[in-house]
C-alpha positions as CSV (number, residue, x, y, z in Angstrom):
1,X,132.8,-108.2,-38.7
2,X,131.0,-104.8,-38.6
3,X,127.5,-103.6,-37.9
4,X,124.7,-102.6,-40.0
5,X,121.2,-101.9,-38.6
6,X,118.4,-104.2,-40.2
7,X,114.9,-103.4,-39.2
8,X,116.1,-101.6,-36.1
9,X,118.3,-104.4,-34.9
10,X,122.2,-104.3,-35.0
11,X,123.4,-107.1,-37.3
12,X,127.1,-108.2,-37.7
13,X,128.1,-108.8,-41.3
14,X,131.3,-109.1,-43.4
15,X,131.5,-105.5,-44.8
16,X,131.6,-104.0,-47.3
17,X,129.5,-106.3,-49.3
18,X,126.8,-106.1,-51.9
19,X,123.1,-106.0,-50.7
20,X,122.5,-109.4,-52.4
21,X,125.5,-111.0,-50.5
22,X,124.0,-109.4,-47.2
23,X,120.6,-110.8,-47.9
24,X,121.9,-114.4,-48.7
25,X,124.1,-114.3,-45.5
26,X,120.8,-113.6,-43.6
27,X,119.3,-116.6,-45.3
28,X,116.8,-114.4,-47.3
29,X,116.0,-114.9,-50.9
30,X,116.7,-111.7,-52.7
31,X,113.6,-112.1,-54.9
32,X,111.4,-112.5,-51.9
33,X,112.0,-109.2,-50.2
34,X,111.6,-105.3,-50.6
35,X,114.6,-103.3,-49.2
36,X,115.1,-99.7,-48.3
37,X,118.8,-98.8,-47.8
38,X,119.5,-95.5,-45.9
39,X,115.9,-94.3,-46.6
40,X,116.1,-95.2,-50.3
41,X,114.0,-98.0,-51.9
42,X,116.3,-100.4,-53.8
43,X,115.1,-102.1,-57.0
44,X,115.9,-105.9,-57.0
45,X,118.0,-105.4,-60.1
46,X,120.3,-103.1,-58.1
47,X,120.9,-105.7,-55.2
48,X,124.3,-107.1,-56.6
49,X,125.7,-103.5,-57.2
50,X,124.4,-101.8,-54.1
51,X,127.2,-101.8,-51.5
52,X,126.5,-102.0,-47.9
53,X,129.0,-100.4,-45.3
54,X,129.2,-100.2,-41.5
55,X,126.6,-98.0,-40.1
56,X,124.1,-98.4,-42.9
57,X,120.5,-98.7,-42.1
58,X,118.3,-101.3,-43.8
59,X,114.5,-102.0,-43.7
60,X,113.8,-105.3,-45.1
61,X,110.1,-106.6,-45.7
62,X,109.4,-110.2,-46.8
63,X,106.9,-110.4,-49.6
64,X,104.1,-112.7,-48.8
65,X,101.7,-114.0,-51.5
66,X,98.2,-114.7,-50.8
67,X,94.7,-113.8,-51.7
């Protein structure tokens, strides 16, 4: 296990992995979040191809529907 920082909190993960794999491991639905990876916004279509490595920083925001 290695560490990434997600929303300012150290998180252990099996790395390297795809962003999609990381989100699923954190019990998050990939289509229900917006992600910034090392300061760069990531399109949901890139989640399966974007690789996460030890030391990376993620900002993950859950999308909430409402009106």
